[in-house]
N, C-alpha and C positions, 0 to 999 in steps of 0.2 A: 383670401379674402376684403368683402369689398368693409372699407370703413368709415363710418356713416359721420360729417361733422356735425357730432352734437354740440358744439362750439359755437353753430349757430345759427342755433334752434331754443326757441322762447315759449311756446309752445306746440304742446302735441295733439291733435285732437282724431279719437278717435270713435271710430263706428262699434256695435254693440253685436246688430244680429250675424252670425260669420266672421265676424272680425275681430272681439275677441269673445264672443260666445258661440259653442255652435250650431251651426247653421244645419242640422240636422230637426232641432226641436220644432222648427217654423213647418224646415220644408213636410215632416212628416202629419203634425198638424193641416195645415193648407191642401195638402196634396192629396191624402188618403185620411183621414179622419173627421174631416168636416166634409168630402164629399158625402162617406159613408154615415153620417150624421142625418144629409139633406135624403140622403137616398130614404131613409126610414123614415123620415119625419115625412114626407111624400108619395111615396109607399111605391119606388120606380125601381128602375132596375139601376143600378152599382152603376153600370156603363153608360146609361142614359142620364142617368147623377152629373158624372163626371164631366161627361160633354158640357152641360150646363152650367156648369158650378167653372170653369172655366174659362167658358166664353164669357162669364159676368168677370171672372178676371183681369183676362185682358181689355177690357173695356176700362175698368179702372187705375192699369197698368201708366206709374207717371205721374198721378195727383197722387192726395191726401188722403181721399178715396181708400187708396191700395194699399195700408194701412190703418183705417181707423177700424175697429172691430165692433163701435156702436152702428156705424155702415153695414157693418157684415150682418149683424144682428138685423136688422129691419131688413136688410133685401133678399137676408136666405129665411130667415124664421127663424134662427138658430139665436141660442144663448152662444155666444161666444170667447165672452169671458167666463164664462163658467167651464166652458169645452178645454177651455185652457188652463183653468184650474185644475182641472181635472188629473192636465197630463203637466203637472209643474218639475212633477219626478223627473222629466227628461230635460230638461236645463241645463248644460253641462255647460261649465266657461273654459275655452282652448284649453292645455295644459301649457302654451308658453305664456296666457295672459298673464299671472299671477308675478310674474320675476320677469316679468317686461313695467308692469307698475308699478314694483318696487324699486325697477333699477332708475324709473323715471321719475320716483320721487327721492332716489338718492343722487338722484341727477339737479336736483330741486328745478325741472322743468312745469310750467304750466301745463292740468293737461284736465282735457274736455270732452264727453262723452258725447256726439251727434249721429245722432239717431229721426229714422219717421220715423219710429215704431210712437203707437200711439202713446199718452200717459199710463192708462190700465195696464200695458202689455208692460212700459219698461218700470210701473212699479214691481209688477210680477218679480219680474225677473232681479231687479233692486232689490230683492227683500231677499230669494230663494237662496240669490248670488255671495251675498254679502259687500259686492266690491264698492258702492254705491261710495265712500268715506272715504277713497284713489283721486278722486276728480272736486275739482277745483270751480266747473261748471257740467253743468247739465242738460242738453240745448234737444227739444226735440223737434219739428217742421212743422209740426203744432203750436208751438209757441211762436214761430215764426213764421204761419200760415202761407209757406213755400216746403214743399222737398224737397232732397237734397239734389235734384238731378234740375233744379235751379239757380241761375245765378243770385237770383237773388236773393235766395237762402243765403253763400256767403255774403253778401253783401249787408246784411241785416245783421247776421251773426258778430261780423267783421263792428259793427257798429256799437254791437253787445259786448263786445269781450272785449277789443282795443292791441289786436295782436297783430303786429304787421307780419301782412303778409310773406315776405319775403326770408321769415322765421319762422315758417310754419312746418311742421311735420305732418299732415296728415294720410290715416292708413286707411280702405275701405275696403273692402271687394267688390264695389257699387262700380262699377268702370264708367257710367253715366253719373253719378255721381261727382265722380272724380272730378271726369271731364270739366264736369261744369264749376267744381273747385278753380280746378289748372285754367280757365277761361279768366276767374274770375283776378288772380293773380297767385295764388297758393303754390309756395316755389318746390313743395316737398310729397309729389301726389302719388304714395306707393297702394299696389294694386297687392289683397289680401288672396293670393293665389291654393291656399287651403283653408276652405270655408265649412265644409263640412265633414264630422270623423267618417261617413260611409263614404265618400267620393275619393277621386283621384284628385289631386293639389291641378290647379290649369290657370297656369300664366295669362296678362295680358297682352301683347302687341304694345301696345299705346304708352304704356305705364311699369314703374320698374315696381319688382313683382317677388316678394316674400312667402314662403311657406311658412315660415314662423318665426312671431319677433326674435325671436333668439339671434337670428341673420343682422339685425340692429343692433347690440349690445355689446359694444366692443371698446 
């Protein structure tokens, strides 16, 4: 079993969707519910609606618009926040999350939630899960003006949190975000291989991968 060097860590940076929360909520919302609602509103065939909606998603991937629910409300002429609120019961915390957050508290590590999520989505999920109190800082890409896939995000985050990159563990299910963080200098970028309860775990060839936070607690 791997022994993680906790004595070398001062800050732990955790992604939200897919890392501490089950990504099924987001997958269902964007891949199923939104195309269905778009088809209903536009009076079109579901298959055509899916093609149109997915093409619009693809154009914005890797930008702040990608997770900007106000942008998508305008773009698709749908009330995206209301649709999310309507299925908030599907928001679930990964079963390994609470124990890991308690472990970090006992270890007296500083913990930040770092996410590309829009502040309205962030508020909905933190209110629903009750996890906010575990974090010393909560930072959205909308606060910093850059998505996590940009090295600039990590530069600005460093200026805000004043961490030593060589003493930081980052866990994320987004390999592009991990790559940007690693380029900046984050020493321990770990890939969360089990992001959705409805999908099999899938490791990443470029990063140390974990299926569960339990693998880090030793």
